[in-house]
MDAnalysis code that builds the backbone (N, CA, C; Angstrom):
import MDAnalysis as mda
import numpy as np

u = mda.Universe.empty(639, n_residues=213, atom_resindex=np.repeat(np.arange(213), 3), trajectory=True)
u.add_TopologyAttr("name", ["N", "CA", "C"] * 213)
u.add_TopologyAttr("resid", np.arange(1, 214))
u.add_TopologyAttr("resname", ["UNK", "UNK", "UNK", "UNK", "UNK", "UNK", "UNK", "UNK", "UNK", "UNK", "UNK", "UNK", "UNK", "UNK", "UNK", "UNK", "UNK", "UNK", "UNK", "UNK", "UNK", "UNK", "UNK", "UNK", "UNK", "UNK", "UNK", "UNK", "UNK", "UNK", "UNK", "UNK", "UNK", "UNK", "UNK", "UNK", "UNK", "UNK", "UNK", "UNK", "UNK", "UNK", "UNK", "UNK", "UNK", "UNK", "UNK", "UNK", "UNK", "UNK", "UNK", "UNK", "UNK", "UNK", "UNK", "UNK", "UNK", "UNK", "UNK", "UNK", "UNK", "UNK", "UNK", "UNK", "UNK", "UNK", "UNK", "UNK", "UNK", "UNK", "UNK", "UNK", "UNK", "UNK", "UNK", "UNK", "UNK", "UNK", "UNK", "UNK", "UNK", "UNK", "UNK", "UNK", "UNK", "UNK", "UNK", "UNK", "UNK", "UNK", "UNK", "UNK", "UNK", "UNK", "UNK", "UNK", "UNK", "UNK", "UNK", "UNK", "UNK", "UNK", "UNK", "UNK", "UNK", "UNK", "UNK", "UNK", "UNK", "UNK", "UNK", "UNK", "UNK", "UNK", "UNK", "UNK", "UNK", "UNK", "UNK", "UNK", "UNK", "UNK", "UNK", "UNK", "UNK", "UNK", "UNK", "UNK", "UNK", "UNK", "UNK", "UNK", "UNK", "UNK", "UNK", "UNK", "UNK", "UNK", "UNK", "UNK", "UNK", "UNK", "UNK", "UNK", "UNK", "UNK", "UNK", "UNK", "UNK", "UNK", "UNK", "UNK", "UNK", "UNK", "UNK", "UNK", "UNK", "UNK", "UNK", "UNK", "UNK", "UNK", "UNK", "UNK", "UNK", "UNK", "UNK", "UNK", "UNK", "UNK", "UNK", "UNK", "UNK", "UNK", "UNK", "UNK", "UNK", "UNK", "UNK", "UNK", "UNK", "UNK", "UNK", "UNK", "UNK", "UNK", "UNK", "UNK", "UNK", "UNK", "UNK", "UNK", "UNK", "UNK", "UNK", "UNK", "UNK", "UNK", "UNK", "UNK", "UNK", "UNK", "UNK", "UNK", "UNK", "UNK", "UNK", "UNK", "UNK", "UNK", "UNK", "UNK", "UNK"])
u.atoms.positions = np.array([
    [22.843, -61.526, 39.413],
    [23.887, -61.045, 40.325],
    [23.798, -59.528, 40.435],
    [23.931, -59.012, 41.644],
    [23.905, -57.578, 41.882],
    [25.299, -57.092, 42.288],
    [25.455, -55.785, 42.336],
    [26.734, -55.230, 42.772],
    [27.090, -55.731, 44.168],
    [26.087, -55.896, 45.019],
    [26.344, -56.369, 46.381],
    [26.924, -57.775, 46.406],
    [26.726, -58.537, 45.324],
    [27.239, -59.909, 45.266],
    [28.673, -59.987, 44.742],
    [29.179, -58.872, 44.215],
    [30.518, -58.876, 43.633],
    [31.554, -58.700, 44.730],
    [32.510, -59.610, 44.763],
    [33.570, -59.505, 45.757],
    [34.761, -60.357, 45.345],
    [35.907, -60.053, 45.925],
    [37.110, -60.842, 45.674],
    [37.911, -60.885, 46.959],
    [38.731, -61.903, 47.070],
    [39.629, -62.001, 48.217],
    [40.978, -61.393, 47.843],
    [41.623, -60.810, 48.828],
    [42.965, -60.241, 48.637],
    [43.959, -61.140, 49.363],
    [44.947, -61.633, 48.634],
    [45.845, -62.595, 49.274],
    [47.267, -62.566, 48.704],
    [47.653, -61.468, 48.059],
    [48.974, -61.456, 47.427],
    [50.116, -61.397, 48.437],
    [49.969, -60.554, 49.450],
    [51.060, -60.332, 50.396],
    [50.527, -59.625, 51.631],
    [51.415, -59.426, 52.622],
    [51.036, -58.704, 53.825],
    [52.042, -57.616, 54.140],
    [51.756, -56.853, 55.172],
    [52.650, -55.784, 55.623],
    [53.152, -56.110, 57.024],
    [54.465, -56.002, 57.197],
    [55.101, -56.232, 58.490],
    [55.891, -54.979, 58.854],
    [55.683, -54.480, 60.056],
    [56.326, -53.240, 60.468],
    [57.835, -53.264, 60.267],
    [58.468, -54.377, 60.598],
    [59.927, -54.463, 60.530],
    [60.453, -54.349, 59.103],
    [59.594, -54.593, 58.119],
    [60.029, -54.539, 56.727],
    [59.745, -53.187, 56.079],
    [59.127, -52.272, 56.817],
    [58.807, -50.959, 56.271],
    [59.978, -50.001, 56.461],
    [60.171, -49.124, 55.497],
    [61.209, -48.110, 55.605],
    [60.839, -47.132, 56.717],
    [61.818, -46.645, 57.436],
    [61.533, -45.683, 58.506],
    [61.036, -44.351, 57.954],
    [61.286, -44.096, 56.680],
    [60.841, -42.876, 56.009],
    [59.646, -43.219, 55.117],
    [58.455, -42.705, 55.404],
    [57.285, -43.078, 54.601],
    [57.364, -42.596, 53.160],
    [58.075, -41.496, 52.902],
    [58.213, -41.026, 51.528],
    [59.061, -42.011, 50.727],
    [60.107, -42.531, 51.340],
    [60.912, -43.562, 50.681],
    [60.093, -44.833, 50.471],
    [59.272, -45.186, 51.457],
    [58.410, -46.354, 51.317],
    [57.417, -46.159, 50.172],
    [56.867, -44.955, 50.063],
    [55.977, -44.648, 48.945],
    [56.713, -44.824, 47.623],
    [57.956, -44.368, 47.571],
    [58.742, -44.525, 46.353],
    [58.908, -45.973, 45.952],
    [59.109, -46.861, 46.931],
    [59.226, -48.293, 46.636],
    [57.925, -48.827, 46.027],
    [56.804, -48.411, 46.615],
    [55.513, -48.899, 46.126],
    [55.188, -48.332, 44.751],
    [55.487, -47.057, 44.530],
    [55.231, -46.469, 43.216],
    [56.092, -47.154, 42.156],
    [57.344, -47.431, 42.481],
    [58.226, -48.126, 41.543],
    [57.679, -49.510, 41.207],
    [57.130, -50.198, 42.205],
    [56.542, -51.514, 41.962],
    [55.343, -51.412, 41.029],
    [54.537, -50.361, 41.211],
    [53.375, -50.159, 40.347],
    [53.810, -49.844, 38.915],
    [54.867, -49.049, 38.771],
    [55.394, -48.752, 37.437],
    [55.972, -50.002, 36.783],
    [56.713, -50.779, 37.563],
    [57.311, -52.007, 37.037],
    [56.252, -53.008, 36.609],
    [55.093, -52.973, 37.284],
    [54.008, -53.893, 36.951],
    [53.239, -53.455, 35.707],
    [53.572, -52.295, 35.177],
    [52.921, -51.818, 33.963],
    [51.512, -51.314, 34.169],
    [51.190, -50.862, 35.375],
    [49.848, -50.361, 35.641],
    [49.599, -49.058, 34.887],
    [48.356, -48.818, 34.534],
    [47.988, -47.620, 33.799],
    [48.006, -46.405, 34.724],
    [48.883, -45.465, 34.444],
    [48.998, -44.218, 35.200],
    [48.974, -44.440, 36.727],
    [49.928, -45.168, 37.259],
    [49.942, -45.394, 38.709],
    [50.224, -44.126, 39.508],
    [50.617, -43.058, 38.828],
    [50.852, -41.767, 39.483],
    [49.574, -40.932, 39.539],
    [48.444, -41.478, 39.047],
    [47.155, -40.803, 39.183],
    [46.670, -40.960, 40.623],
    [46.062, -39.912, 41.151],
    [45.634, -39.942, 42.550],
    [44.340, -39.162, 42.715],
    [43.529, -39.594, 43.662],
    [42.361, -38.830, 44.041],
    [42.804, -37.693, 44.950],
    [42.366, -36.488, 44.639],
    [42.624, -35.320, 45.472],
    [41.312, -34.884, 46.097],
    [41.248, -34.887, 47.421],
    [40.051, -34.454, 48.135],
    [40.327, -33.127, 48.826],
    [39.431, -32.169, 48.599],
    [39.486, -30.871, 49.257],
    [38.133, -30.617, 49.909],
    [38.030, -29.513, 50.639],
    [36.759, -29.184, 51.282],
    [36.651, -27.678, 51.450],
    [35.431, -27.198, 51.470],
    [35.174, -25.797, 51.760],
    [35.357, -25.567, 53.256],
    [35.461, -24.313, 53.703],
    [35.605, -24.052, 55.136],
    [34.474, -24.618, 55.984],
    [33.273, -24.763, 55.392],
    [32.159, -25.324, 56.165],
    [32.036, -26.835, 56.013],
    [33.063, -27.467, 55.399],
    [33.135, -28.922, 55.404],
    [32.510, -29.628, 54.220],
    [32.144, -28.927, 53.164],
    [31.578, -29.598, 51.996],
    [32.722, -30.145, 51.133],
    [32.816, -31.474, 50.989],
    [33.972, -32.072, 50.313],
    [33.799, -32.146, 48.801],
    [34.923, -32.271, 48.128],
    [34.948, -32.537, 46.692],
    [36.184, -33.379, 46.407],
    [36.064, -34.268, 45.432],
    [37.193, -35.125, 45.075],
    [37.269, -35.257, 43.570],
    [38.501, -35.412, 43.077],
    [38.713, -35.584, 41.663],
    [40.087, -36.236, 41.456],
    [40.308, -36.771, 40.246],
    [41.597, -37.374, 39.932],
    [42.546, -36.317, 39.377],
    [43.778, -36.332, 39.864],
    [44.839, -35.474, 39.326],
    [46.092, -36.341, 39.200],
    [47.139, -35.775, 38.631],
    [48.369, -36.531, 38.436],
    [49.465, -36.035, 39.369],
    [50.118, -36.966, 40.036],
    [51.298, -36.634, 40.833],
    [52.417, -36.236, 39.885],
    [53.025, -35.076, 40.141],
    [54.079, -34.596, 39.259],
    [55.412, -34.409, 39.979],
    [55.507, -34.873, 41.197],
    [56.756, -34.824, 41.927],
    [56.510, -35.134, 43.385],
    [57.499, -35.690, 44.040],
    [57.410, -35.935, 45.474],
    [58.810, -36.025, 46.043],
    [58.953, -35.584, 47.274],
    [60.207, -35.681, 48.008],
    [59.881, -35.492, 49.484],
    [60.892, -35.277, 50.292],
    [60.658, -35.129, 51.727],
    [59.753, -33.949, 52.049],
    [59.687, -32.961, 51.140],
    [58.860, -31.780, 51.385],
    [57.389, -32.035, 51.100],
    [57.063, -33.030, 50.276],
    [55.668, -33.312, 50.016],
    [55.392, -33.816, 48.610],
    [54.102, -33.829, 48.258],
    [53.593, -34.379, 47.007],
    [53.048, -33.233, 46.155],
    [53.479, -33.155, 44.895],
    [53.184, -31.992, 44.066],
    [52.244, -32.348, 42.912],
    [51.265, -31.478, 42.690],
    [50.407, -31.566, 41.510],
    [50.213, -30.152, 40.970],
    [49.730, -30.056, 39.723],
    [49.552, -28.761, 39.069],
    [48.115, -28.607, 38.596],
    [47.639, -27.358, 38.603],
    [46.252, -27.116, 38.220],
    [46.024, -25.635, 37.996],
    [44.796, -25.300, 37.676],
    [44.356, -23.910, 37.531],
    [43.999, -23.375, 38.914],
    [44.649, -22.309, 39.338],
    [44.381, -21.744, 40.662],
    [42.952, -21.214, 40.789],
    [42.330, -20.865, 39.645],
    [40.996, -20.266, 39.682],
    [39.877, -21.288, 39.634],
    [40.213, -22.580, 39.486],
    [39.194, -23.615, 39.454],
    [38.654, -23.911, 40.847],
    [37.750, -24.871, 40.922],
    [37.116, -25.181, 42.207],
    [38.132, -25.628, 43.244],
    [39.034, -26.517, 42.839],
    [40.005, -26.999, 43.825],
    [40.892, -25.868, 44.327],
    [41.272, -24.963, 43.414],
    [42.089, -23.836, 43.811],
    [41.376, -22.926, 44.793],
    [40.090, -22.674, 44.545],
    [39.312, -21.827, 45.450],
    [39.180, -22.481, 46.821],
    [38.953, -23.793, 46.832],
    [38.808, -24.476, 48.116],
    [40.127, -24.515, 48.882],
    [41.218, -24.711, 48.170],
    [42.519, -24.745, 48.846],
    [42.921, -23.371, 49.361],
    [42.498, -22.317, 48.673],
    [42.793, -20.972, 49.152],
    [42.063, -20.692, 50.460],
    [40.852, -21.217, 50.585],
    [40.045, -20.965, 51.773],
    [40.294, -21.976, 52.889],
    [40.710, -23.188, 52.505],
    [40.908, -24.264, 53.469],
    [42.105, -25.094, 53.004],
    [43.338, -24.685, 53.343],
    [44.554, -25.284, 52.757],
    [44.953, -26.631, 53.339],
    [44.038, -27.570, 53.271],
    [44.286, -28.951, 53.685],
    [43.708, -29.880, 52.635],
    [44.334, -31.041, 52.455],
    [43.869, -31.963, 51.431],
    [44.230, -33.398, 51.793],
    [43.582, -34.314, 51.098],
    [43.897, -35.744, 51.208],
    [44.126, -36.288, 49.804],
    [45.069, -37.207, 49.697],
    [45.375, -37.880, 48.443],
    [45.165, -39.372, 48.626],
    [44.722, -40.047, 47.578],
    [44.596, -41.507, 47.612],
    [45.144, -42.084, 46.313],
    [46.081, -43.006, 46.438],
    [46.577, -43.801, 45.318],
    [45.993, -45.205, 45.482],
    [45.429, -45.751, 44.416],
    [44.860, -47.102, 44.490],
    [45.402, -47.921, 43.337],
    [46.118, -48.989, 43.673],
    [46.701, -49.887, 42.691],
    [46.042, -51.264, 42.862],
    [44.899, -51.430, 42.190],
    [44.058, -52.618, 42.398],
    [44.803, -53.905, 42.079],
    [45.610, -53.899, 41.008],
    [46.297, -55.115, 40.608],
    [47.290, -55.590, 41.666],
    [47.790, -54.676, 42.474],
    [48.723, -55.025, 43.541],
    [48.032, -55.112, 44.899],
    [46.715, -54.872, 44.908],
    [45.927, -54.897, 46.149],
    [46.503, -53.909, 47.171],
    [46.823, -52.706, 46.687],
    [47.470, -51.718, 47.541],
    [46.793, -50.356, 47.422],
    [46.891, -49.614, 48.497],
    [46.379, -48.253, 48.547],
    [47.296, -47.418, 49.449],
    [47.487, -46.164, 49.082],
    [48.230, -45.225, 49.932],
    [47.364, -43.994, 50.138],
    [47.237, -43.571, 51.384],
    [46.489, -42.367, 51.726],
    [47.447, -41.344, 52.330],
    [47.328, -40.106, 51.861],
    [48.174, -39.010, 52.334],
    [47.266, -37.882, 52.802],
    [47.548, -37.320, 53.979],
    [46.792, -36.176, 54.469],
    [47.770, -35.114, 54.950],
    [47.475, -33.842, 54.641],
    [48.373, -32.797, 55.088],
    [47.952, -31.417, 54.644],
    [48.792, -30.458, 54.944],
    [48.548, -29.070, 54.574],
    [49.015, -28.837, 53.145],
    [48.483, -27.779, 52.541],
    [48.765, -27.500, 51.132],
    [49.202, -26.053, 50.966],
    [50.196, -25.845, 50.103],
    [50.649, -24.496, 49.769],
    [51.124, -24.485, 48.321],
    [51.024, -23.349, 47.634],
    [51.544, -23.268, 46.267],
    [53.059, -23.480, 46.241],
    [53.539, -24.103, 45.192],
    [54.985, -24.248, 45.033],
    [55.545, -22.914, 44.542],
    [56.856, -22.661, 44.679],
    [57.445, -21.415, 44.174],
    [57.194, -21.239, 42.679],
    [57.092, -19.986, 42.249],
    [56.810, -19.679, 40.843],
    [57.838, -20.305, 39.914],
    [59.096, -20.302, 40.301],
    [60.140, -20.871, 39.448],
    [59.910, -22.365, 39.216],
    [59.413, -23.039, 40.233],
    [59.133, -24.472, 40.100],
    [57.979, -24.701, 39.131],
    [56.937, -23.869, 39.247],
    [55.811, -23.970, 38.316],
    [56.247, -23.638, 36.897],
    [57.106, -22.611, 36.748],
    [57.601, -22.243, 35.423],
    [58.342, -23.404, 34.771],
    [59.192, -24.055, 35.543],
    [59.995, -25.147, 34.999],
    [59.115, -26.312, 34.556],
    [58.122, -26.653, 35.365],
    [57.250, -27.757, 34.978],
    [56.401, -27.378, 33.762],
    [55.865, -26.152, 33.765],
    [55.017, -25.732, 32.646],
    [55.801, -25.789, 31.336],
    [57.051, -25.379, 31.369],
    [57.878, -25.385, 30.163],
    [58.125, -26.804, 29.644],
    [58.014, -27.805, 30.524],
    [58.247, -29.191, 30.123],
    [57.020, -29.839, 29.492],
    [55.867, -29.182, 29.577],
    [54.630, -29.767, 29.054],
    [54.565, -29.655, 27.535],
    [53.823, -30.550, 26.873],
    [53.646, -30.432, 25.419],
    [52.943, -29.113, 25.084],
    [53.183, -28.561, 23.896],
    [52.568, -27.285, 23.527],
    [51.047, -27.288, 23.660],
    [50.409, -28.376, 23.284],
    [48.955, -28.430, 23.390],
    [48.463, -28.312, 24.819],
    [49.175, -28.933, 25.739],
    [48.793, -28.841, 27.144],
    [49.004, -27.435, 27.679],
    [50.076, -26.780, 27.211],
    [50.319, -25.401, 27.648],
    [49.234, -24.463, 27.125],
    [48.836, -24.656, 25.886],
    [47.752, -23.847, 25.330],
    [46.437, -24.128, 26.056],
    [46.216, -25.394, 26.401],
    [44.991, -25.763, 27.097],
    [44.851, -25.075, 28.437],
    [45.986, -24.820, 29.099],
    [45.954, -24.135, 30.389],
    [45.445, -22.707, 30.240],
    [45.722, -22.095, 29.084],
    [45.207, -20.756, 28.794],
    [43.751, -20.812, 28.327],
    [43.421, -21.835, 27.564],
    [42.104, -21.898, 26.908],
    [40.959, -22.192, 27.860],
    [41.220, -22.962, 28.908],
    [40.127, -23.445, 29.749],
    [39.899, -22.574, 30.984],
    [38.713, -21.984, 31.134],
    [38.349, -21.301, 32.376],
    [37.833, -22.341, 33.377],
    [38.727, -23.079, 33.952],
    [38.397, -24.299, 34.687],
    [37.272, -24.112, 35.697],
    [36.354, -25.066, 35.687],
    [35.221, -25.168, 36.620],
    [34.106, -24.156, 36.344],
    [34.274, -23.314, 35.349],
    [33.228, -22.344, 35.036],
    [32.301, -22.883, 33.958],
    [31.060, -22.433, 33.972],
    [30.082, -22.847, 32.967],
    [30.450, -22.212, 31.625],
    [30.448, -23.019, 30.567],
    [30.679, -22.517, 29.208],
    [29.491, -22.928, 28.342],
    [29.212, -22.177, 27.271],
    [28.009, -22.458, 26.488],
    [28.039, -23.783, 25.750],
    [29.222, -24.170, 25.252],
    [29.305, -25.406, 24.470],
    [30.767, -25.764, 24.226],
    [30.985, -26.918, 23.624],
    [32.336, -27.393, 23.311],
    [33.005, -26.485, 22.281],
    [32.220, -25.972, 21.341],
    [32.783, -25.137, 20.292],
    [33.458, -23.893, 20.852],
    [32.940, -23.364, 21.949],
    [33.543, -22.192, 22.570],
    [34.978, -22.498, 22.994],
    [35.162, -23.662, 23.585],
    [36.484, -24.076, 24.043],
    [37.422, -24.303, 22.854],
    [36.909, -24.967, 21.832],
    [37.738, -25.261, 20.672],
    [38.114, -23.987, 19.909],
    [37.198, -23.007, 19.882],
    [37.498, -21.741, 19.220],
    [38.589, -20.986, 19.972],
    [38.521, -21.021, 21.282],
    [39.546, -20.376, 22.093],
    [40.909, -21.052, 21.873],
    [40.908, -22.356, 21.785],
    [42.146, -23.098, 21.556],
    [42.736, -22.744, 20.188],
    [41.890, -22.664, 19.165],
    [42.363, -22.332, 17.825],
    [42.955, -20.927, 17.782],
    [42.322, -19.995, 18.483],
    [42.828, -18.620, 18.514],
    [44.193, -18.567, 19.183],
    [44.360, -19.323, 20.247],
    [45.642, -19.344, 20.946],
    [46.736, -19.992, 20.103],
    [46.377, -21.023, 19.359],
    [47.354, -21.655, 18.473],
    [47.831, -20.668, 17.413],
    [46.913, -19.836, 16.931],
    [47.290, -18.827, 15.942],
    [48.173, -17.746, 16.548],
    [47.971, -17.444, 17.826],
    [48.759, -16.424, 18.513],
    [50.176, -16.902, 18.831],
    [50.342, -18.221, 18.957],
    [51.637, -18.778, 19.359],
    [52.089, -19.860, 18.375],
    [52.302, -19.505, 17.118],
    [52.687, -20.534, 16.129],
    [54.054, -21.136, 16.390],
    [54.902, -20.416, 17.121],
    [56.246, -20.928, 17.385],
    [56.310, -21.818, 18.620],
    [55.171, -21.992, 19.326],
    [55.152, -22.844, 20.509],
    [55.747, -22.204, 21.740],
    [56.070, -20.910, 21.667],
    [56.611, -20.191, 22.827],
    [55.444, -19.690, 23.673],
    [55.062, -20.486, 24.651],
    [53.836, -20.229, 25.421],
    [54.205, -20.044, 26.886],
    [54.055, -18.858, 27.427],
    [54.397, -18.630, 28.833],
    [53.370, -19.250, 29.767],
    [53.755, -19.439, 31.016],
    [52.820, -19.985, 32.002],
    [51.772, -18.934, 32.378],
    [50.488, -19.319, 32.377],
    [49.447, -18.384, 32.817],
    [49.637, -18.041, 34.294],
    [49.352, -16.817, 34.701],
    [49.492, -16.462, 36.112],
    [48.513, -17.203, 37.015],
    [47.447, -17.744, 36.401],
    [46.436, -18.452, 37.188],
    [46.686, -19.962, 37.231],
    [47.856, -20.410, 36.825],
    [48.132, -21.854, 36.734],
    [49.469, -22.140, 37.413],
    [49.497, -23.222, 38.203],
    [50.754, -23.580, 38.860],
    [50.591, -24.781, 39.766],
    [51.577, -24.991, 40.596],
    [51.616, -26.195, 41.413],
    [51.236, -25.974, 42.857],
    [50.841, -27.071, 43.487],
    [50.594, -27.133, 44.922],
    [51.417, -28.278, 45.499],
    [51.835, -28.104, 46.720],
    [52.546, -29.171, 47.429],
    [51.764, -29.549, 48.672],
    [51.450, -30.835, 48.792],
    [50.801, -31.363, 49.996],
    [51.910, -31.830, 50.933],
    [52.056, -31.148, 52.068],
    [53.052, -31.530, 53.072],
    [52.395, -32.513, 54.032],
    [52.800, -33.771, 54.025],
    [52.042, -34.789, 54.756],
    [52.278, -34.775, 56.262],
    [51.187, -34.976, 56.979],
    [51.245, -35.252, 58.407],
    [50.825, -36.693, 58.687],
    [50.271, -37.352, 57.674],
    [49.860, -38.747, 57.797],
    [50.006, -39.424, 56.442],
    [50.648, -40.594, 56.424],
    [50.756, -41.418, 55.214],
    [50.437, -42.856, 55.618],
    [49.376, -43.380, 55.053],
    [48.942, -44.734, 55.413],
    [49.107, -45.697, 54.241],
    [49.685, -46.854, 54.527],
    [49.872, -47.904, 53.534],
    [48.894, -49.037, 53.827],
    [48.122, -49.392, 52.818],
    [47.072, -50.405, 52.948],
    [47.380, -51.554, 52.014],
    [47.341, -52.766, 52.558],
    [47.548, -53.973, 51.760],
    [46.376, -54.905, 51.985],
    [45.717, -55.311, 50.896],
    [44.585, -56.210, 51.029],
    [44.993, -57.563, 51.592],
    [44.145, -58.102, 52.468],
    [44.396, -59.410, 53.079],
    [43.095, -60.216, 53.083],
    [43.179, -61.537, 53.254],
    [41.975, -62.372, 53.255],
    [41.001, -61.990, 54.372],
    [39.741, -62.289, 54.122],
    [38.663, -62.105, 55.098],
    [38.487, -60.652, 55.524],
    [38.936, -59.736, 54.686],
    [38.824, -58.295, 54.948],
    [39.632, -57.864, 56.180],
    [40.554, -58.689, 56.604],
    [41.454, -58.307, 57.706],
    [42.703, -57.670, 57.101],
    [42.504, -56.554, 56.437],
    [43.573, -55.896, 55.697],
    [44.645, -55.337, 56.630],
    [45.845, -55.194, 56.096],
    [46.932, -54.549, 56.837],
    [46.887, -53.049, 56.576],
    [46.939, -52.262, 57.651],
    [46.991, -50.802, 57.558],
    [48.106, -50.299, 58.473],
    [49.159, -49.755, 57.871],
    [50.257, -49.182, 58.639],
    [50.314, -47.689, 58.343],
    [50.203, -46.900, 59.404],
    [50.153, -45.448, 59.245],
    [51.363, -44.781, 59.891],
    [52.003, -43.924, 59.113],
    [53.037, -43.035, 59.632],
    [52.347, -41.717, 59.980],
    [52.607, -41.208, 61.167],
    [51.935, -39.998, 61.621],
    [52.920, -39.094, 62.342],
    [52.739, -37.774, 62.183],
    [53.536, -36.793, 62.919],
    [52.653, -35.576, 63.178],
    [52.967, -34.831, 64.222],
    [52.138, -33.688, 64.602],
    [52.477, -32.431, 63.819],
    [53.740, -32.290, 63.417],
    [54.184, -31.146, 62.631],
    [55.155, -31.641, 61.563],
    [55.392, -30.856, 60.508],
    [56.329, -31.293, 59.466],
    [57.752, -31.509, 59.956],
    [58.106, -30.913, 61.084],
    [59.464, -31.077, 61.613],
    [59.577, -32.233, 62.599],
    [58.464, -32.808, 62.993],
    [58.467, -33.867, 64.001],
    [58.848, -35.212, 63.383],
    [59.378, -36.136, 64.195],
    [59.690, -37.476, 63.677],
    [58.409, -38.254, 63.384],
    [58.524, -39.222, 62.511],
    [57.380, -40.050, 62.153],
    [57.157, -41.144, 63.185],
    [55.890, -41.397, 63.486],
    [55.481, -42.518, 64.335],
    [54.766, -43.527, 63.463],
    [55.198, -44.778, 63.511],
    [54.558, -45.835, 62.732],
    [53.626, -46.624, 63.637],
    [52.373, -46.783, 63.214],
    [51.390, -47.505, 64.021],
    [50.483, -48.330, 63.118],
    [49.973, -49.425, 63.687],
    [49.071, -50.316, 62.940],
    [47.627, -49.958, 63.291],
    [46.777, -49.876, 62.253],
    [45.366, -49.592, 62.434],
    [44.540, -50.829, 62.151],
    [43.451, -50.991, 62.841],
    [42.523, -52.079, 62.543],
    [41.853, -51.797, 61.196],
    [41.584, -52.834, 60.425],
    [40.958, -52.635, 59.099],
    [39.485, -52.223, 59.232],
])
């Protein structure tokens, strides 16, 4: 058997426009709650796709750390690759995939840093080791070996024995303000349901439309 021979049918449920919330962020909340209730491993993990100004893409997994009508928030090192790409090309796509529920959500929109106070509050809520790690890691840069990173971490632990660790100026949050949110539900024969909420600007009303799979 080869990878090309591996397949499964999707048949748990379908999507009907009349049953969808008029607010896609609220609809996302319903789906995320279902994923949490199902006991899925880190259902708030999402693929973040960015691109350089000349269109070279990159994708990686990050964790959703907040969402509301204003957008979807994640935190990272501003000096890393994703930060550099977002500074030059402030647009991104997010993908949540919950295989056990045969569901996927895609988000596309503009990106901007969250206010410093918001980043400060979240950073203060992190475990001490994670806060130290934000200082220790020169994200996306070449380092000679693992020992270099561990030595930097040990030095920082010695500098902050009381756990009072301020937020690095190069670390904070981004908010993806969505212009498109698509809900995907697996269906038999690859005739999947795709319902997309779309708007032209953040102030515009949402339009719900069905896409062919």
